[in-house]
C-alpha positions as CSV (number, residue, x, y, z in Angstrom):
1,M,0.1,0.3,-0.2
2,S,1.5,3.3,-1.2
3,S,1.5,6.1,1.7
4,P,-0.9,8.9,1.3
5,A,0.7,12.7,1.1
6,L,0.9,14.5,4.3
7,L,-1.0,17.4,5.0
8,P,-1.8,18.7,7.7
9,T,-4.2,16.4,9.9
10,V,-3.3,14.4,12.8
11,E,-5.6,11.6,10.4
12,S,-2.6,11.9,7.9
13,W,0.1,11.9,10.1
14,I,-1.4,8.4,12.1
15,W,-2.3,7.0,8.8
16,P,-2.9,4.1,8.5
17,L,-4.4,3.9,11.6
18,G,-7.6,6.0,12.4
19,L,-8.3,7.8,14.9
20,S,-10.4,5.5,17.0
21,E,-8.1,3.3,17.2
22,F,-5.2,5.9,18.1
23,R,-6.7,7.1,20.9
24,E,-7.0,4.0,22.5
25,H,-3.6,2.3,22.1
26,Y,-1.2,5.2,21.7
27,W,-2.6,8.8,22.5
28,L,-1.2,9.6,25.7
29,Q,-0.1,6.2,26.2
30,R,3.0,4.9,24.4
31,A,5.1,6.3,21.5
32,Y,3.8,6.2,17.8
33,V,6.8,5.6,14.7
34,R,5.8,5.5,11.2
35,D,8.0,6.0,8.1
36,R,5.9,7.9,5.4
37,G,9.0,8.0,2.8
38,A,10.4,11.5,1.4
39,S,8.3,11.1,-1.1
40,A,5.4,11.3,1.7
41,L,5.8,14.8,2.4
42,G,3.3,16.2,1.0
43,A,2.1,19.9,2.3
44,Y,5.6,19.6,4.4
45,G,7.7,19.7,1.3
46,H,8.2,23.4,0.6
47,I,9.7,23.5,3.7
48,G,13.4,24.0,3.9
49,P,16.4,25.4,1.4
50,A,16.0,24.6,-2.2
51,A,16.9,20.8,-3.3
52,G,20.8,20.7,-3.5
53,D,21.1,24.1,-1.6
54,A,21.7,23.1,1.9
55,D,23.8,26.7,3.1
56,D,20.5,28.6,1.7
57,L,19.3,29.9,4.5
58,E,16.9,32.9,3.0
59,W,13.8,30.8,3.3
60,F,14.0,31.0,7.1
61,H,13.3,34.4,6.9
62,T,10.0,33.6,5.6
63,L,8.5,31.4,8.5
64,G,7.1,34.4,10.7
65,G,7.7,33.6,14.8
66,R,10.3,33.8,17.3
67,A,13.5,32.2,17.2
68,R,15.2,30.2,20.2
69,V,18.7,28.9,20.4
70,P,19.6,27.1,23.6
71,I,22.2,28.1,25.8
72,H,24.9,25.8,27.0
73,A,27.5,26.1,30.5
74,G,30.1,24.0,31.6
75,G,28.7,21.3,29.0
76,R,24.9,21.8,30.2
77,L,22.0,23.5,29.3
78,A,21.7,26.2,31.0
79,S,18.8,28.3,29.6
80,V,17.6,29.3,26.0
81,A,17.1,32.5,24.5
82,N,15.1,34.2,22.0
83,V,17.2,35.7,19.2
84,S,15.8,37.2,15.9
85,L,15.8,35.5,12.9
86,Q,19.2,36.9,11.7
87,E,21.2,36.0,15.1
88,A,19.6,33.2,14.6
89,I,21.1,32.1,11.4
90,K,24.6,32.6,12.4
91,F,24.2,30.9,15.6
92,Y,22.9,27.9,13.0
93,R,26.6,28.6,11.1
94,A,28.1,28.0,14.3
95,G,27.3,24.5,14.7
96,Q,24.2,25.8,17.1
97,T,20.7,24.0,16.9
98,V,18.1,26.9,16.2
99,Y,14.3,26.6,16.5
100,V,11.5,29.0,15.6
101,T,8.0,29.2,17.6
102,D,4.8,29.2,16.0
103,A,6.5,29.1,12.2
104,E,4.1,30.2,10.1
105,P,4.2,27.1,8.3
106,L,2.8,25.0,10.9
107,I,0.0,27.1,12.7
108,P,-2.4,24.4,10.4
109,S,-1.1,22.0,12.1
110,A,-1.4,23.5,15.5
111,R,-5.4,24.2,14.7
112,A,-5.5,20.5,13.7
113,L,-4.1,19.0,17.0
114,A,-6.3,21.5,19.0
115,R,-9.4,21.0,17.6
116,T,-8.7,16.7,16.4
117,F,-8.0,16.2,20.2
118,D,-10.5,19.1,21.7
119,V,-8.0,20.9,23.5
120,P,-7.3,24.4,24.7
121,P,-5.4,26.0,20.9
122,S,-3.6,28.3,23.6
123,H,-1.9,25.2,25.0
124,V,-0.4,24.3,21.8
125,E,2.4,25.0,19.7
126,C,4.5,24.3,17.1
127,N,8.2,24.9,15.8
128,L,10.7,24.1,13.2
129,Y,14.1,22.6,14.6
130,L,17.1,23.2,12.5
131,S,20.6,21.0,13.4
132,T,23.4,21.2,11.9
133,R,25.7,17.8,11.9
134,G,26.8,17.3,15.6
135,C,24.6,19.0,17.6
136,R,22.8,16.8,20.6
137,T,20.1,16.6,23.1
138,T,21.0,14.6,26.1
139,P,18.6,12.2,27.8
140,H,15.7,14.6,29.3
141,F,11.7,14.2,29.6
142,D,9.4,16.7,28.1
143,A,5.2,17.8,29.2
144,T,4.0,17.4,26.0
145,E,2.6,15.4,23.7
146,T,4.1,16.2,20.2
147,F,4.4,14.7,17.4
148,V,7.4,14.9,15.2
149,I,7.4,15.2,11.1
150,Q,11.1,14.7,9.7
151,L,11.7,16.6,6.8
152,R,14.9,17.1,5.8
153,G,18.5,15.6,7.1
154,T,18.7,12.4,9.2
155,K,18.4,12.8,13.4
156,I,18.8,9.6,15.2
157,W,16.5,9.6,18.3
158,Q,16.6,7.2,21.6
159,L,13.2,6.3,22.9
160,A,12.4,5.4,26.7
161,D,8.9,4.6,28.9
162,N,9.3,6.9,32.3
163,S,8.5,4.5,34.7
164,I,10.0,6.7,37.3
165,A,8.0,10.0,36.6
166,P,5.2,9.3,34.6
167,L,2.5,12.4,33.4
168,P,5.3,15.1,34.2
169,L,4.1,18.4,34.5
170,M,7.2,19.9,33.6
171,H,10.5,19.5,31.8
172,W,14.3,17.9,32.9
173,H,17.1,17.4,31.8
174,L,19.4,14.3,33.1
175,E,21.7,16.7,33.8
176,R,20.0,19.3,36.2
177,P,19.6,19.0,39.8
178,V,15.7,17.7,40.2
179,P,13.2,20.5,41.4
180,A,11.3,20.3,44.3
181,S,7.8,20.7,42.2
182,I,9.0,16.9,40.6
183,R,9.8,15.7,43.9
184,N,6.4,15.9,45.2
185,Y,5.6,12.8,43.6
186,V,8.2,11.6,42.8
187,P,10.3,11.3,46.0
188,G,13.1,8.4,45.3
189,E,15.9,7.9,44.0
190,W,16.4,9.3,40.2
191,P,18.7,7.5,37.0
192,S,22.1,9.2,35.8
193,S,21.5,7.7,32.2
194,M,18.8,6.7,29.9
195,P,17.3,3.8,30.9
196,A,18.7,0.6,28.7
197,D,15.4,-1.0,26.9
198,A,15.7,2.2,25.1
199,R,14.7,2.0,21.2
200,T,16.7,3.6,18.9
201,I,15.1,5.3,15.5
202,V,17.0,6.5,12.6
203,A,14.5,9.8,11.5
204,T,14.5,10.3,7.9
205,P,12.2,12.3,5.6
206,G,9.1,11.6,5.7
207,M,9.0,10.0,9.2
208,V,6.5,10.5,11.6
209,M,6.6,10.2,15.3
210,Y,4.1,11.0,18.4
211,V,6.0,11.2,21.5
212,P,4.1,11.2,24.8
213,R,4.6,13.5,27.1
214,G,7.1,12.2,30.3
215,T,9.1,10.1,27.3
216,W,12.5,10.4,27.9
217,H,14.8,11.0,24.6
218,A,17.5,12.0,23.2
219,T,19.1,12.8,20.1
220,E,21.8,13.4,18.1
221,T,23.0,14.8,14.5
222,H,24.8,13.0,12.1
223,E,24.0,16.1,9.2
224,E,21.5,18.6,8.9
225,S,18.6,18.1,10.3
226,L,15.0,19.9,9.8
227,S,11.9,18.3,11.6
228,A,8.6,20.0,12.5
229,H,7.0,19.5,15.9
230,V,3.6,20.2,17.0
231,H,3.4,20.2,20.9
232,Y,0.4,20.2,23.1
233,R,1.4,21.3,26.7
234,T,-1.3,19.2,28.6
235,A,-3.5,20.7,30.8
236,C,-4.0,18.5,33.9
237,W,-7.2,18.1,36.4
238,A,-5.4,20.1,39.1
239,D,-5.4,23.3,36.7
240,L,-8.7,23.2,35.7
241,V,-9.8,22.8,39.3
242,Q,-7.2,25.5,40.2
243,M,-8.2,27.7,37.9
244,T,-12.0,27.3,38.8
245,I,-11.5,27.2,42.8
246,H,-9.7,30.9,42.2
247,R,-12.1,32.4,40.2
248,E,-14.5,31.4,42.2
249,L,-13.1,32.7,46.1
250,T,-11.7,35.3,44.8
251,R,-15.2,36.9,44.2
252,H,-15.2,37.6,48.0
253,R,-13.0,40.6,49.3
254,A,-11.7,38.3,51.9
255,W,-9.7,36.5,49.9
256,R,-8.6,39.7,47.9
257,R,-6.5,40.5,50.4
258,A,-3.2,41.1,50.7
259,A,-1.3,37.8,51.5
260,L,1.5,39.1,54.2
261,G,3.6,37.9,57.0
262,L,4.8,35.6,54.4
263,G,8.1,35.6,55.8
264,E,10.7,35.4,59.1
265,D,9.0,37.7,61.7
266,P,6.9,35.7,64.1
267,G,4.7,39.1,64.6
268,E,4.0,39.1,61.0
269,R,3.1,35.3,60.7
270,G,0.4,35.7,64.0
271,R,-1.0,38.3,62.1
272,A,-1.4,36.3,58.8
273,A,-2.3,33.1,60.8
274,A,-5.0,35.1,62.8
275,E,-6.7,36.2,59.2
276,L,-6.1,32.7,57.3
277,G,-7.6,31.1,60.0
278,P,-10.9,32.3,58.9
279,L,-10.7,32.2,55.6
280,L,-9.7,28.3,55.7
281,A,-12.8,27.6,58.4
282,R,-15.1,29.5,55.4
283,L,-12.9,26.9,52.6
284,A,-15.9,24.8,52.5
285,E,-19.3,27.0,52.7
286,D,-17.5,29.0,50.0
287,L,-16.6,26.1,47.8
288,A,-20.4,24.0,48.2
289,G,-22.2,23.1,45.6
290,L,-19.5,23.6,43.1
291,T,-19.4,20.8,40.7
292,V,-18.9,19.0,37.4
293,S,-20.0,21.4,35.4
294,D,-18.6,23.9,37.0
295,L,-15.8,23.1,35.5
296,L,-16.3,22.1,32.8
297,G,-18.0,25.2,31.4
298,P,-22.2,25.2,30.8
299,L,-23.2,23.3,27.5
300,D,-24.2,25.4,25.0
301,S,-27.2,27.0,24.4
302,G,-28.4,24.6,21.4
303,A,-27.6,21.6,23.8
304,V,-29.6,23.0,25.9
305,G,-32.4,23.0,24.1
306,A,-32.0,19.7,22.9
307,R,-32.5,18.3,26.4
308,A,-34.9,15.6,26.7
309,G,-37.1,16.2,29.0
310,W,-36.7,19.5,30.1
311,P,-40.1,22.2,30.2
312,E,-40.0,24.9,27.7
313,D,-43.7,26.6,28.3
314,G,-43.9,29.2,30.6
315,E,-46.3,26.9,33.4
316,S,-43.9,24.4,33.5
317,L,-40.8,26.8,33.3
318,D,-42.3,27.6,37.4
319,A,-40.9,23.9,38.4
320,V,-37.0,24.3,37.1
321,R,-34.6,25.0,39.7
322,Y,-31.5,26.5,38.4
323,K,-27.6,27.1,40.2
324,R,-25.2,29.7,39.1
325,V,-22.5,28.7,37.3
326,A,-19.0,29.4,38.8
327,L,-16.8,30.5,35.5
328,A,-20.3,33.2,34.5
329,S,-20.0,36.9,35.5
330,V,-22.0,39.5,35.0
331,G,-21.3,43.5,33.8
332,I,-23.8,46.4,33.7
333,E,-22.0,48.0,30.4
334,S,-24.1,50.7,29.8
335,T,-27.2,52.9,30.4
336,S,-30.0,53.5,27.2
337,D,-30.6,57.3,27.0
338,D,-34.4,57.1,28.4
339,H,-33.1,55.0,31.0
340,R,-35.6,52.3,30.4
341,T,-32.9,49.4,29.1
342,K,-29.5,48.6,30.3
343,M,-26.8,46.9,28.0
344,V,-25.9,44.0,30.1
345,R,-22.6,41.4,29.2
346,F,-22.4,38.3,30.5
347,V,-19.0,36.3,30.2
348,V,-18.5,32.5,30.7
349,S,-14.9,31.7,30.6
350,G,-14.6,27.7,29.5
351,P,-11.3,25.8,29.3
352,L,-11.4,25.8,25.8
353,H,-12.7,29.0,25.1
354,E,-14.4,32.9,26.4
355,R,-17.9,33.0,25.5
356,V,-19.2,36.7,25.5
357,T,-23.7,37.5,25.4
358,E,-25.1,40.6,25.5
359,Y,-28.9,41.7,26.1
360,E,-30.1,45.2,25.9
361,L,-32.5,44.3,28.3
362,P,-35.2,45.9,30.1
363,E,-33.8,48.2,33.0
364,S,-36.7,46.3,35.2
365,F,-34.1,42.9,34.6
366,A,-30.4,44.1,35.8
367,P,-31.6,43.5,39.6
368,A,-32.2,40.5,39.1
369,C,-29.0,39.3,36.8
370,L,-27.6,40.9,39.9
371,W,-28.7,39.1,42.7
372,V,-28.2,36.0,40.3
373,R,-24.5,36.4,39.9
374,A,-23.9,36.9,43.9
375,Q,-25.9,34.0,45.0
376,S,-23.3,30.7,46.2
377,L,-22.8,27.5,43.8
378,A,-25.3,25.6,46.7
379,T,-28.1,28.0,46.5
380,Q,-30.7,27.3,44.2
381,F,-33.3,29.3,42.3
382,G,-36.4,29.6,40.1
383,V,-39.1,31.9,38.8
384,D,-40.8,32.2,42.2
385,D,-37.4,33.5,43.9
386,L,-36.6,35.6,41.4
387,V,-40.8,37.3,41.5
388,R,-40.1,37.9,45.0
389,L,-37.1,40.5,44.3
390,G,-39.5,42.4,41.7
391,P,-39.7,41.1,38.1
392,S,-43.4,39.9,37.0
393,R,-43.4,36.0,36.3
394,A,-43.6,36.8,33.1
395,E,-41.0,38.6,33.4
396,A,-39.3,36.0,36.0
397,R,-39.9,33.7,32.5
398,E,-37.9,35.9,30.3
399,I,-34.7,36.4,31.9
400,L,-33.4,33.1,33.1
401,P,-33.4,31.3,30.0
402,A,-31.9,34.6,29.3
403,L,-29.5,34.0,31.6
404,E,-29.6,29.9,30.9
405,A,-29.2,30.4,27.2
406,A,-25.6,32.5,28.0
407,G,-24.4,30.3,29.8
408,V,-24.5,32.1,33.3
409,I,-27.2,29.2,35.0
410,E,-28.1,25.9,34.4
411,R,-30.9,23.7,35.4
412,V,-30.3,21.1,38.0
413,G,-33.4,19.9,38.6
414,R,-37.8,20.6,39.7
415,A,-39.3,21.1,42.7
């Protein structure tokens, strides 16, 4: 079976596997390697110097993006420096590896990964790596899910599973001290070299690899090499919970107060403890009612309307109970000249995107909108509660569906 040309799609990269098979056996689990051959480079074949002119780096200026260069000290990786494209060419000609972040030819590939795996586009990065002969990377692991396509030249890879620090949350090289953040979940002894069971892969043009987060790897080039890398910087469940809890707690003035007394002064620490103690005592109350949908964000309005069994007519709506959604905010933007209407802005900051809805509502609706936003996550409410605030029953039946469509509230049951 001949290999189809590579396209900026995940389905093309993992051929001949299908997405369902790749998800089940490889994605977030283990490496995948497939040699497609130089003739299958397809959409990626134009990236790089003209054929037979490896010294021509004028194409480098067309990449856009940001150039970066690893900086070594004493034989160890010390940092990574941002440089101009012109400076990057000088480093490359001096035998240094250079990579270009968010190179324009790879932007469609980054979008394809985000779309296929339903991950935040802001967590996806695409890089071009240029290495001269003799360049190498020491054994390390990354905190990203990475697809690699070898475009030009040859690069030698070593890959090994990571049984010591599975699912790491940061990059780490063997030559560096182990940071406390990694020691937090892996306190045991660390290796001093690549695992003995590492496998060697010779990446030639047209080879596609998927390298999961945490996989030990090291590389070396025996000739000039150019490769495309698309990374997903993994967001873990702890990140999602942290974001939502921070957003919810900072609604309260007490949680927004300056955190002072964090040093060694006993008196200041005593004052800090006196202020922090009551906050911790109320923590469970402030977070009561937090649900999975608060973390993931509400369903869009189309999905809400498609729920089976939910009443739609006004009389039945009176029995529906709602709760506030944690990641939603409400703001009164402006008042009309005749003071009859207000522009109300609703923002729902989900993990993948921010949804903004603006309504021009009768002025009498605004207090009800702000009242809903002030409720705790554990508070359930409905039409009768809004009626007690002043709106008529007919108005309450308009306000609640509007807030639901904006993603500010969600249905939790019936009275």
